[in-house]
C-alpha positions, 0 to 999 in steps of 0.5 A: 806172765800175770794171771788175773783172777775174778769172783770165786776164783779169786776167793779160792786162790786168796789173791787177785793174780798168780804169776806163771812162766810164759806159756804158749796156749790156754791148756799150758796156762790152765795146767800151770794155774792148777799146779800153783792152786790145785783147788781151782781145778774143780772150777777150771776143768770139766770132763777133762777139758777147760770149762767153757763157762770161764773165758780166758783172755790173753793180752801180751803178758797178762791173762784174764780168767773171767767167770760166767756172768749172771744178772738181769 
């Protein structure tokens, strides 16, 4: 399963994507990502739960983690 990272997450990970084993739900996906790149925990977990600011989209073998969007 390919996890695509954008914006600050990509900068911290130093890559556009991370390959993980197939997972059944968002929690398993996030835990695997944090195991591979521990520095991402600060952004992906808030108060012990998945940070709602980040949107996780799952499309078959790819996962997209989208940061909060800003603009005007």
